[in-house]
ROTI-65780 format. One line per 4 residues: their letters; for each residue x, y, z of N, C-alpha, C, O, CB. Coordinates in steps of 0.001 Angstrom, whole numbers, always signed. Glycine has a CB too. Layout:
BEGIN
A	X,Y,Z,X,Y,Z,X,Y,Z,X,Y,Z,X,Y,Z  ...
This chain:
BEGIN
MTKL	+725,-1199,-299,+196,-68,-204,+852,+1244,+84,+1476,+1516,+1110,-578,-260,+530  +623,+2077,-1012,+1432,+3347,-842,+717,+4321,-244,-491,+4203,-35,+1933,+3895,-2059  +1625,+5690,+182,+1197,+6582,+806,-287,+7301,+361,-1216,+7532,+1135,+2249,+7351,+809  -258,+7543,-864,-1247,+7983,-1504,-2330,+7169,-1636,-3270,+7796,-2125,-886,+8345,-2543
TGLD	-2656,+5724,-1339,-3614,+4896,-1558,-4812,+5413,-887,-4337,+6156,-28,-3253,+3619,-1179  -6092,+5451,-778,-7094,+5919,-129,-7182,+7304,-90,-7969,+7634,+798,-7102,+5447,+1004  -6777,+8114,-590,-6631,+9979,-797,-8334,+9951,-1319,-8858,+9223,-2162,-5058,+10805,-2480  -8719,+10636,-781,-10088,+11369,-1746,-10000,+12768,-2217,-9006,+13493,-2198,-11499,+11455,-885
DFDH	-11034,+13000,-2585,-10939,+14561,-2977,-10718,+15473,-2019,-9889,+16358,-2228,-12083,+15058,-3566  -11259,+15425,-1088,-10977,+16549,+159,-9526,+16482,+503,-8956,+17554,+708,-11876,+16226,+1644  -8814,+15309,+598,-7262,+14966,+856,-6598,+15981,-503,-5826,+16929,-359,-6858,+12894,+687  -7033,+15572,-1518,-6118,+16356,-2669,-6691,+17890,-2668,-6016,+18723,-3273,-6318,+15589,-4403
KILG	-7857,+18296,-2045,-8216,+19619,-2303,-6973,+20206,-942,-6213,+21153,-1143,-10228,+19955,-2104  -7002,+19531,+185,-6584,+19955,+1384,-4901,+20302,+705,-4333,+21390,+794,-6846,+18666,+2764  -4406,+19185,+103,-3179,+19119,-457,-2633,+20441,-1184,-1635,+21111,-920,-3235,+18026,-1348  -3611,+20604,-2189,-3557,+21714,-3310,-3305,+23297,-2359,-2491,+24163,-2678,-5313,+21684,-4347
LIQQ	-4111,+23345,-1322,-4307,+24559,-618,-2884,+24651,+549,-2140,+25617,+717,-5976,+24481,+167  -2855,+23800,+983,-1518,+23961,+2060,+118,+24113,+1058,+1133,+24714,+1410,-1454,+22161,+3249  -121,+23335,-250,+1053,+23759,-1065,+1293,+25218,-1129,+2401,+25749,-1038,+914,+23281,-2431  +46,+25881,-1309,-90,+27488,-1577,+214,+28489,-809,+795,+29555,-1012,-1207,+27847,-1782
NNLL	-403,+27851,+382,-472,+28448,+1893,-597,+27762,+3250,-1532,+27713,+4048,-1519,+29214,+1947  +672,+27234,+3265,+462,+26610,+4930,+179,+27229,+6090,+368,+26678,+7174,+1518,+26052,+5427  -193,+28165,+5993,-555,+29145,+6973,-1858,+29621,+7232,-2141,+30506,+8039,+67,+30134,+6746  -2857,+28816,+6309,-4175,+28857,+6530,-4546,+27966,+7627,-3900,+26938,+7829,-4865,+28567,+5370
THGE	-5664,+28337,+8433,-6358,+27699,+9336,-6807,+26559,+8930,-6984,+26435,+7718,-7261,+28354,+9774  -7092,+25496,+9772,-7965,+24446,+9612,-9480,+25139,+9302,-10242,+24303,+8816,-7896,+23492,+10968  -9917,+26102,+9425,-11247,+26616,+9548,-11371,+27095,+8282,-12390,+26929,+7611,-11523,+27639,+10636  -10040,+27896,+7767,-10073,+28620,+6420,-10089,+27910,+5458,-10492,+28246,+4344,-9120,+29421,+6154
IGEE	-9568,+26634,+5829,-9286,+25339,+4570,-10641,+24428,+4352,-11075,+23846,+3358,-7891,+24066,+5145  -11200,+24571,+5915,-12557,+23991,+6071,-13906,+24656,+4728,-14765,+24110,+4036,-12991,+24484,+7868  -13370,+26244,+4952,-14608,+26691,+4363,-14443,+26813,+3054,-15430,+26960,+2333,-15103,+27880,+4868  -13220,+26774,+2559,-13062,+26551,+958,-13221,+25209,+463,-13275,+24995,-748,-11700,+26955,+459
IGLS	-13297,+24329,+1286,-13617,+22569,+530,-14866,+22367,+1169,-15529,+21519,+571,-12378,+21010,+999  -15369,+22790,+2066,-16629,+22117,+2544,-16570,+21234,+3711,-17448,+20399,+3931,-17165,+21340,+1514  -15527,+21408,+4475,-15469,+20201,+5446,-15332,+21244,+7242,-15034,+22438,+7250,-13656,+18933,+4894  -15533,+20685,+8141,-15287,+21501,+9127,-13768,+21566,+9640,-12862,+20842,+9228,-16174,+21132,+10122
ASAV	-13680,+22376,+10430,-12179,+22707,+10784,-11351,+21301,+11489,-10227,+20896,+11194,-12201,+24100,+11992  -12224,+20781,+12416,-12080,+19478,+13218,-11580,+18211,+11934,-10595,+17473,+11946,-13834,+19082,+14094  -12568,+18321,+11011,-12021,+17239,+10039,-11026,+17580,+9423,-10111,+16759,+9345,-12830,+16807,+9084  -10881,+18852,+8808,-9569,+19001,+8304,-8216,+18840,+8998,-7163,+18425,+8514,-9568,+20100,+7884
RRRL	-8493,+19283,+10309,-7201,+18838,+11242,-6964,+17510,+11441,-5802,+17109,+11515,-7265,+19324,+12603  -8091,+16608,+11558,-7652,+15308,+11345,-6935,+14754,+10002,-5962,+14000,+9972,-8739,+14614,+11549  -7451,+15156,+9185,-7192,+14644,+7759,-5616,+15443,+7852,-4626,+14860,+7410,-8534,+15244,+6309  -5550,+16302,+8235,-3939,+16821,+8058,-3078,+16080,+8825,-1974,+15716,+8420,-3645,+18324,+8500
GELR	-3586,+15802,+10064,-2741,+14817,+11322,-2345,+13508,+10444,-1168,+13153,+10408,-3938,+14242,+12930  -3545,+12662,+9600,-3338,+11447,+9114,-2345,+11684,+7727,-1435,+10933,+7376,-4806,+10741,+8856  -2743,+12827,+7108,-1508,+12999,+6108,+8,+13446,+6215,+855,+13289,+5336,-1897,+13815,+5312  +213,+14100,+7598,+1660,+14121,+8111,+2019,+12503,+8742,+3160,+12040,+8737,+1795,+15432,+9431
KRGV	+1105,+11951,+9142,+1565,+10707,+10246,+1883,+9840,+8478,+2989,+9316,+8353,-186,+9790,+11830  +1274,+9789,+7728,+1403,+8810,+6738,+2405,+9324,+5743,+2386,+8617,+4737,+71,+8478,+6102  +3187,+10209,+5677,+4351,+10730,+5496,+3903,+11571,+4047,+4825,+12016,+3363,+5605,+9540,+5469  +2583,+11767,+3626,+2380,+12458,+2541,+2881,+13751,+2671,+3672,+14117,+1802,+1124,+12453,+2210
VVAD	+2600,+14501,+3545,+2879,+15767,+3945,+4302,+15646,+4714,+4355,+15259,+5881,+1674,+16344,+4826  +5490,+16020,+3942,+6926,+15517,+4511,+7181,+16781,+5365,+7536,+16447,+6496,+8274,+15179,+3241  +7108,+18335,+5175,+7549,+19276,+5921,+6421,+20335,+5636,+5594,+20426,+4728,+9025,+19655,+5609  +6716,+21173,+6845,+5954,+22665,+6820,+7267,+23414,+6649,+8262,+23078,+7292,+4948,+23203,+8372
VARL	+7278,+24458,+5759,+8784,+25236,+5535,+8111,+26547,+5435,+6894,+26594,+5255,+9878,+24793,+4007  +8927,+27757,+5554,+8775,+28885,+5191,+10219,+28895,+4164,+11359,+28531,+4452,+8580,+29917,+6491  +9651,+29491,+2799,+10916,+29858,+2077,+11355,+31174,+1993,+10613,+32136,+1794,+10862,+29476,+835  +12549,+31219,+2142,+13517,+32601,+2432,+13329,+33128,+953,+12639,+32612,+74,+15450,+32300,+2948
HPDD	+14142,+34336,+874,+14480,+34855,-589,+15965,+34708,-691,+16721,+35392,+0,+14026,+36476,-888  +16425,+33732,-1631,+17753,+33261,-1728,+18585,+34501,-2225,+19714,+34609,-1746,+17852,+31986,-2703  +18309,+35124,-2818,+19530,+36377,-3302,+19882,+37255,-2016,+20878,+37978,-2005,+18847,+37628,-4640  +19077,+37161,-1019,+19467,+38009,+503,+20326,+37452,+1162,+20752,+38078,+2133,+18403,+38179,+1562
FGVT	+20953,+35928,+844,+21925,+35116,+1822,+22711,+34413,+594,+22857,+33196,+713,+21070,+33891,+3068  +23169,+34945,-423,+24517,+34246,-1087,+24113,+34207,-2564,+23456,+35041,-3189,+24914,+32552,-471  +24574,+33216,-2924,+24297,+32594,-4505,+24061,+31413,-4803,+24505,+30536,-4061,+25248,+32709,-5347  +23604,+31200,-5499,+22662,+29887,-5986,+23374,+29540,-7139,+23648,+30255,-8103,+20958,+30163,-6374
LIVT	+23767,+27822,-6842,+24456,+27385,-7947,+24097,+26079,-8551,+23910,+25211,-7698,+25729,+27369,-7632  +23939,+25670,-9849,+23563,+24726,-10441,+24908,+23752,-10749,+25745,+24213,-11525,+22788,+25247,-11564  +25123,+22504,-10200,+26320,+21480,-10400,+25588,+20419,-11323,+24404,+20088,-11256,+26969,+20743,-8838  +26464,+20005,-12114,+26270,+18753,-12857,+27341,+18050,-12551,+28487,+18497,-12606,+26108,+18851,-14306
VSFG	+26938,+16556,-12105,+28143,+15737,-12059,+28188,+14525,-12724,+27298,+13676,-12696,+28454,+15459,-10843  +29420,+14444,-13428,+29436,+12850,-14035,+30653,+11996,-13194,+31633,+12580,-12730,+29871,+12845,-15957  +30485,+10820,-13094,+31191,+9882,-12605,+32014,+9245,-13747,+31483,+9101,-14848,+30342,+8988,-11899  +33460,+8807,-13502,+34243,+8039,-14258,+33636,+6617,-13638,+32972,+6034,-14494,+35920,+8387,-14103
EESP	+33673,+6179,-12848,+33310,+5080,-12437,+31727,+5152,-11617,+31522,+5857,-10629,+34502,+4621,-11617  +30769,+4327,-12225,+29783,+4223,-11750,+29624,+2852,-10989,+30345,+1939,-11392,+28976,+4512,-12669  +28678,+2565,-9826,+28658,+1581,-9129,+27392,+1770,-8280,+26852,+2868,-8416,+29895,+1425,-8463  +26854,+960,-7485,+25773,+1401,-6246,+26518,+1939,-5066,+26009,+2638,-4190,+24841,+80,-5651
ATYD	+27922,+1506,-5123,+28418,+1939,-3734,+28875,+3296,-3942,+28969,+3987,-2928,+29604,+1021,-3109  +29177,+3811,-5048,+29753,+5016,-5599,+28523,+6008,-5249,+28739,+6904,-4433,+30181,+4888,-7299  +27303,+5890,-5804,+26464,+6358,-5644,+25749,+6763,-4282,+25357,+7887,-3966,+26042,+5805,-6286  +25669,+5545,-3526,+25299,+5543,-1889,+26194,+6610,-1138,+25797,+7347,-235,+25622,+3950,-1135
EFDR	+27454,+6565,-1662,+28179,+7487,-829,+27988,+8871,-1370,+28016,+9855,-631,+29655,+7127,-751  +27822,+8933,-2476,+27800,+10435,-3032,+26393,+10800,-2480,+26248,+11908,-1965,+27947,+10628,-4872  +25397,+9975,-2553,+24036,+10537,-1740,+24199,+10962,-491,+23709,+12033,-136,+22968,+9558,-1563  +24977,+10107,+424,+24924,+10418,+1943,+25784,+12051,+2050,+25412,+13066,+2638,+25856,+8948,+2955
QMRD	+27037,+11805,+1239,+27810,+13080,+1439,+26809,+14231,+1179,+26726,+15116,+2031,+29119,+13181,+430  +25976,+14291,-30,+25282,+15245,-366,+24177,+15351,+870,+24450,+16288,+1620,+24779,+15013,-1796  +23511,+14932,+1086,+22682,+14996,+2271,+23181,+15271,+3760,+22432,+15439,+4723,+22075,+13818,+2290  +24461,+15287,+3785,+25404,+15608,+4868,+25906,+17228,+5131,+26250,+17796,+6168,+26641,+14741,+4543
LAPV	+25782,+17740,+3625,+26630,+18809,+3479,+25393,+20056,+3616,+24461,+20047,+2812,+27588,+18704,+1936  +25472,+21068,+4654,+24263,+21698,+4423,+24133,+22800,+3409,+23024,+23321,+3282,+23871,+22157,+5569  +25376,+23311,+2500,+25149,+23899,+1538,+24327,+23374,+205,+23843,+24080,-679,+26215,+24232,+1362  +24308,+21930,+311,+23571,+21398,-734,+21784,+21535,-392,+21189,+21334,+666,+24140,+19786,-898
KQSY	+21314,+21911,-1599,+19640,+22223,-771,+19067,+21204,-1589,+17996,+20769,-1166,+18655,+24025,-957  +19476,+20734,-2593,+18674,+19570,-3349,+19472,+18728,-4146,+20279,+19440,-4743,+17618,+20089,-4282  +19598,+17707,-4391,+20355,+16745,-5309,+19570,+15670,-5705,+18851,+14953,-5008,+21564,+16185,-4702  +19820,+15630,-7092,+19273,+14701,-7944,+19983,+13921,-8731,+20915,+14513,-9278,+18538,+15198,-8636
HVAG	+19836,+12392,-9077,+20018,+11203,-9566,+19501,+11307,-10769,+18298,+11095,-10919,+19536,+10196,-8846  +20322,+11654,-11852,+19501,+11838,-13346,+19861,+10996,-14398,+20868,+10289,-14367,+19686,+13213,-13991  +18926,+11056,-15503,+19587,+9998,-16613,+20115,+11142,-17638,+19690,+12297,-17613,+18305,+8724,-17455  +21011,+10705,-18463,+21411,+11363,-19608,+23037,+11535,-19317,+23566,+10669,-18621,+20533,+12797,-19833
SNDY	+23778,+12535,-19784,+24939,+12977,-20082,+25736,+13101,-18544,+26920,+12837,-18336,+24750,+14340,-20962  +24882,+13507,-17698,+25207,+13737,-16444,+24618,+12651,-15390,+23686,+11898,-15672,+24776,+15085,-16175  +25238,+12670,-14231,+24914,+11479,-13330,+23861,+12162,-12193,+22768,+11692,-11877,+26446,+10770,-12572  +24433,+13300,-11706,+23608,+13992,-10699,+23516,+15646,-11194,+24271,+16092,-12058,+24360,+13782,-9101
VVIV	+22748,+16254,-10691,+22373,+17551,-10524,+22098,+17866,-9050,+21339,+17287,-8272,+21227,+17823,-11365  +22919,+18950,-8848,+23086,+19387,-7183,+23012,+20587,-7245,+23812,+21149,-7992,+24401,+19054,-6339  +22004,+21426,-6465,+21580,+22644,-5758,+22317,+23164,-4688,+22228,+22747,-3533,+20396,+22486,-5282  +23128,+24175,-5105,+23931,+24684,-3852,+23596,+25955,-3553,+23111,+26775,-4333,+25409,+24670,-3996
HGPS	+23931,+26152,-2110,+23720,+27850,-1952,+24802,+28303,-895,+24925,+27632,+130,+22010,+28341,-1305  +25454,+29220,-1070,+26426,+29502,-369,+26686,+30996,-578,+26180,+31661,-1482,+27483,+28629,-661  +27582,+31480,+411,+27774,+33101,+518,+28405,+33763,-532,+28127,+34951,-698,+28575,+33508,+1668  +29203,+33217,-1272,+29983,+33877,-2481,+30253,+32753,-3368,+30073,+31546,-3205,+31413,+34647,-2074
LQWF	+30849,+33593,-4593,+31395,+32554,-5890,+32707,+32466,-4986,+33069,+31318,-4731,+31609,+33290,-7883  +33327,+33309,-4563,+34733,+32699,-4083,+34902,+31556,-2955,+35943,+30962,-2674,+35521,+33849,-3543  +33451,+31372,-2300,+33525,+30732,-1173,+33288,+29324,-2137,+33977,+28325,-1933,+32409,+31243,+138  +32440,+29354,-3001,+32023,+28183,-3564,+33574,+27676,-4660,+33809,+26471,-4746,+30367,+28566,-4473
ERWG	+34272,+28433,-5224,+35608,+27814,-5441,+36478,+26889,-4918,+37056,+25922,-5415,+36203,+28481,-5440  +36450,+27586,-3330,+37115,+26553,-2322,+36163,+25326,-2136,+36684,+24220,-2275,+37399,+27260,-801  +34885,+25384,-1851,+33988,+24166,-1519,+34146,+23294,-2688,+34304,+22074,-2677,+32396,+24526,-1267  +34088,+23995,-3585,+33853,+22849,-4923,+35327,+22055,-5126,+35326,+20873,-5469,+33406,+23803,-6666
RDVF	+36305,+22625,-4944,+37422,+22095,-5003,+37676,+20750,-3652,+38206,+19648,-3791,+38384,+23410,-4971  +37143,+21297,-2545,+37159,+20349,-1489,+36196,+19139,-1649,+36511,+18033,-1208,+36855,+21056,-259  +34985,+19371,-2304,+34073,+18482,-2127,+33900,+17678,-3610,+33752,+16456,-3635,+32798,+19218,-1562  +33932,+18431,-4739,+34031,+18098,-6157,+35252,+17214,-6609,+35335,+16041,-6974,+34071,+19371,-6904
MSNP	+36126,+18181,-6452,+37222,+17895,-6921,+38283,+16941,-6405,+39227,+16532,-7082,+37618,+18867,-7033  +37960,+16527,-4746,+38452,+15722,-4198,+37989,+14444,-4005,+38236,+13683,-3070,+38665,+16159,-3407  +37188,+14250,-5118,+36279,+12996,-5209,+36767,+12122,-6234,+36338,+12302,-7373,+34797,+13325,-5525  +37620,+11176,-6012,+38300,+10565,-6931,+37205,+9838,-8126,+37585,+9550,-9261,+39243,+9552,-6129
SIRR	+36170,+9674,-7757,+34902,+9163,-8665,+34434,+9837,-9613,+33889,+9406,-10629,+33797,+8959,-8031  +34690,+11246,-9221,+34023,+12525,-9996,+34930,+12373,-11379,+36147,+12537,-11466,+34253,+14281,-9073  +34308,+12133,-12086,+34885,+12521,-13650,+35134,+13990,-14185,+36139,+14430,-14745,+33862,+11995,-14686  +34016,+14595,-13881,+33705,+16186,-14062,+32833,+16454,-13523,+31907,+15649,-13434,+33471,+16755,-15217
YSTT	+32764,+17814,-12886,+31680,+18887,-12809,+31424,+20112,-13432,+32427,+20668,-13881,+31649,+19239,-11814  +30390,+20666,-13578,+30213,+21853,-14626,+29229,+22979,-13588,+28055,+22696,-13348,+29239,+21209,-16349  +29641,+23790,-13233,+28803,+24865,-12435,+27989,+25976,-13332,+28535,+26572,-14260,+29846,+25691,-11463  +26640,+26181,-12955,+25928,+27082,-13630,+25675,+28242,-12660,+25217,+27790,-11611,+24695,+26465,-14190
VVWS	+25820,+29692,-12630,+25848,+30397,-11561,+24311,+31307,-12061,+24060,+31982,-13060,+27466,+31254,-11330  +23591,+30982,-10987,+22152,+31698,-11070,+21894,+32853,-10777,+21872,+33209,-9599,+21297,+31223,-10415  +21567,+33937,-12098,+21815,+35438,-11806,+20430,+35653,-11118,+20479,+36269,-10054,+22139,+36510,-13253  +19190,+35241,-11558,+18025,+35395,-10868,+17209,+34300,-11117,+17466,+33578,-12080,+17387,+36572,-11160
CKKF	+16256,+34067,-10387,+15266,+33373,-10403,+13939,+33662,-11046,+13224,+34430,-10402,+15157,+33182,-9360  +13409,+33158,-12308,+12159,+33813,-12807,+11299,+32864,-12299,+10200,+33416,-12254,+11996,+34078,-14384  +11201,+31685,-11874,+10082,+30869,-11296,+10662,+30003,-10482,+11744,+29537,-10840,+9227,+30148,-12249  +10023,+29550,-9081,+10321,+28715,-8118,+9056,+28281,-7684,+8287,+29030,-7081,+11141,+29261,-7116
ETAI	+8791,+27075,-7967,+7616,+26531,-7596,+7885,+25100,-6632,+8876,+24435,-6934,+6800,+26278,-8970  +7040,+24636,-5512,+7242,+23873,-4925,+6187,+22779,-4903,+6312,+21592,-4599,+7563,+24395,-4006  +5000,+23538,-5343,+3705,+22634,-5087,+3861,+21805,-6399,+4491,+22191,-7384,+2070,+23535,-4940  +3218,+20640,-6285,+3080,+19437,-6959,+1725,+19088,-7278,+838,+19397,-6482,+3648,+18435,-6249
ATT	+1407,+18372,-8539,-160,+18108,-8830,-456,+16404,-7621,+195,+15370,-7478,-415,+17723,-11161  -1611,+16872,-7072,-1511,+15491,-6126,-2862,+14633,-7019,-3498,+13801,-6373,-1914,+15864,-3969  -3158,+14830,-8172,-4362,+13931,-8652,-4134,+13966,-9913,-4875,+13365,-10691,-5840,+14349,-8339
Protein backbone atom coordinates (compact mmCIF):
# COMPACT_ATOMS: atom_id res chain seq x y z
CA MET A 1 0.00 0.00 0.00
CA THR A 2 1.44 3.39 -0.97
CA LYS A 3 1.16 6.63 0.97
CA LEU A 4 -1.33 7.87 -1.62
CA THR A 5 -3.73 4.93 -1.40
CA GLY A 6 -7.08 6.00 -0.06
CA LEU A 7 -6.79 9.75 -0.68
CA ASP A 8 -10.11 11.27 -1.62
CA ASP A 9 -11.06 14.56 -3.27
CA PHE A 10 -11.03 16.39 0.08
CA ASP A 11 -7.48 15.19 0.78
CA HIS A 12 -6.33 16.34 -2.67
CA LYS A 13 -7.96 19.75 -2.17
CA ILE A 14 -6.33 20.11 1.26
CA LEU A 15 -2.93 19.22 -0.22
CA GLY A 16 -3.38 21.75 -3.02
CA LEU A 17 -4.29 24.53 -0.60
CA ILE A 18 -1.51 23.95 1.93
CA GLN A 19 1.10 23.83 -0.84
CA GLN A 20 0.08 27.38 -1.76
CA ASN A 21 -0.21 28.68 1.82
CA ASN A 22 0.33 26.42 4.80
CA LEU A 23 -0.54 29.25 7.19
CA LEU A 24 -4.23 28.81 6.39
CA THR A 25 -6.16 27.81 9.47
CA HIS A 26 -8.09 24.55 9.57
CA GLY A 27 -11.25 26.64 9.52
CA GLU A 28 -10.18 28.57 6.40
CA ILE A 29 -9.31 25.34 4.60
CA GLY A 30 -12.58 23.78 5.68
CA GLU A 31 -14.55 26.79 4.49
CA GLU A 32 -12.84 26.62 1.09
CA ILE A 33 -13.52 22.90 0.54
CA GLY A 34 -16.69 22.28 2.56
CA LEU A 35 -15.40 20.48 5.67
CA SER A 36 -15.38 21.35 9.36
CA ALA A 37 -12.17 22.62 10.95
CA SER A 38 -11.93 19.45 13.04
CA ALA A 39 -12.25 17.26 9.92
CA VAL A 40 -9.46 19.23 8.24
CA ARG A 41 -7.27 18.95 11.37
CA ARG A 42 -7.86 15.19 11.52
CA ARG A 43 -7.14 14.72 7.80
CA LEU A 44 -3.97 16.85 7.91
CA GLY A 45 -2.76 14.91 10.94
CA GLU A 46 -3.25 11.66 9.06
CA LEU A 47 -1.53 13.01 5.92
CA ARG A 48 1.48 14.03 8.03
CA LYS A 49 1.52 10.73 9.90
CA ARG A 50 1.48 8.77 6.62
CA GLY A 51 4.34 10.86 5.22
CA VAL A 52 2.31 12.43 2.41
CA VAL A 53 3.08 15.86 3.91
CA VAL A 54 6.82 15.73 4.50
CA ALA A 55 7.47 19.17 6.01
CA ASP A 56 5.94 22.55 6.75
CA VAL A 57 8.53 25.19 5.89
CA ALA A 58 8.99 28.90 5.15
CA ARG A 59 10.78 29.94 1.95
CA LEU A 60 13.31 32.75 2.21
CA HIS A 61 14.45 34.92 -0.67
CA PRO A 62 17.77 33.27 -1.62
CA ASP A 63 19.31 36.40 -3.17
CA ASP A 64 19.39 38.00 0.27
CA PHE A 65 21.60 35.20 1.57
CA GLY A 66 24.26 34.58 -1.07
CA VAL A 67 24.48 32.81 -4.39
CA THR A 68 22.71 29.78 -5.85
CA LEU A 69 24.62 27.41 -8.13
CA ILE A 70 23.48 24.49 -10.26
CA VAL A 71 26.14 21.81 -10.47
CA THR A 72 26.09 18.85 -12.84
CA VAL A 73 28.25 15.89 -11.87
CA SER A 74 29.52 13.01 -14.02
CA PHE A 75 31.22 9.97 -12.55
CA GLY A 76 34.08 8.10 -14.21
CA GLU A 77 33.36 4.97 -12.21
CA GLU A 78 29.70 4.18 -11.71
CA SER A 79 28.56 1.69 -9.12
CA PRO A 80 25.86 1.43 -6.47
CA ALA A 81 28.51 2.02 -3.81
CA THR A 82 29.74 5.18 -5.57
CA TYR A 83 26.21 6.55 -5.81
CA ASP A 84 25.37 5.59 -2.21
CA GLU A 85 28.46 7.38 -0.90
CA PHE A 86 27.75 10.48 -2.99
CA ASP A 87 24.10 10.50 -1.85
CA ARG A 88 25.24 10.34 1.78
CA GLN A 89 27.77 13.11 1.27
CA MET A 90 25.21 15.39 -0.39
CA ARG A 91 22.63 14.77 2.36
CA ASP A 92 25.20 15.69 5.02
CA LEU A 93 26.37 18.97 3.43
CA ALA A 94 24.35 22.00 4.55
CA PRO A 95 25.07 24.09 1.39
CA VAL A 96 23.49 21.34 -0.75
CA LYS A 97 19.81 22.24 -1.02
CA GLN A 98 18.76 19.64 -3.57
CA SER A 99 20.42 16.61 -5.12
CA TYR A 100 18.99 14.65 -8.03
CA HIS A 101 20.25 11.41 -9.57
CA VAL A 102 19.41 11.89 -13.25
CA ALA A 103 19.44 10.08 -16.58
CA GLY A 104 21.45 11.39 -19.51
CA SER A 105 25.00 12.60 -19.98
CA ASN A 106 25.28 13.66 -16.33
CA ASP A 107 24.76 11.49 -13.30
CA TYR A 108 23.64 14.14 -10.79
CA VAL A 109 22.28 17.65 -10.64
CA VAL A 110 23.03 19.38 -7.34
CA ILE A 111 21.64 22.74 -6.20
CA VAL A 112 24.09 24.52 -3.88
CA HIS A 113 23.62 27.76 -1.97
CA GLY A 114 26.49 29.62 -0.35
CA PRO A 115 27.74 33.05 0.60
CA SER A 116 29.82 33.89 -2.50
CA LEU A 117 31.46 32.65 -5.68
CA GLN A 118 34.85 32.79 -3.93
CA TRP A 119 33.46 30.51 -1.23
CA PHE A 120 32.14 28.11 -3.88
CA GLU A 121 35.51 27.91 -5.60
CA ARG A 122 37.06 26.58 -2.38
CA TRP A 123 34.05 24.45 -1.45
CA GLY A 124 33.80 22.90 -4.93
CA ARG A 125 37.47 22.00 -4.81
CA ASP A 126 37.05 20.35 -1.40
CA VAL A 127 33.83 18.52 -2.27
CA PHE A 128 33.90 17.72 -5.98
CA MET A 129 37.53 17.91 -7.09
CA SER A 130 38.71 15.82 -4.15
CA ASN A 131 36.31 12.98 -5.01
CA PRO A 132 38.27 10.52 -7.19
CA SER A 133 35.05 8.97 -8.57
CA ILE A 134 33.94 12.24 -10.16
CA ARG A 135 35.13 12.58 -13.75
CA ARG A 136 33.80 16.10 -14.24
CA TYR A 137 31.59 18.69 -12.65
CA SER A 138 30.20 21.83 -14.22
CA THR A 139 28.73 24.82 -12.44
CA THR A 140 26.08 27.26 -13.60
CA VAL A 141 25.66 30.50 -11.64
CA VAL A 142 22.05 31.54 -11.07
CA TRP A 143 21.79 35.27 -11.84
CA SER A 144 18.11 35.48 -10.95
CA CYS A 145 15.21 33.12 -10.38
CA LYS A 146 12.30 33.59 -12.76
CA LYS A 147 10.11 30.83 -11.32
CA PHE A 148 10.43 28.67 -8.24
CA GLU A 149 7.46 26.43 -7.57
CA THR A 150 7.34 23.73 -4.96
CA ALA A 151 3.71 22.65 -5.34
CA ILE A 152 3.09 19.37 -7.15
CA ALA A 153 -0.17 18.10 -8.61
CA THR A 154 -1.73 15.52 -6.32
CA THR A 155 -4.29 14.10 -8.72
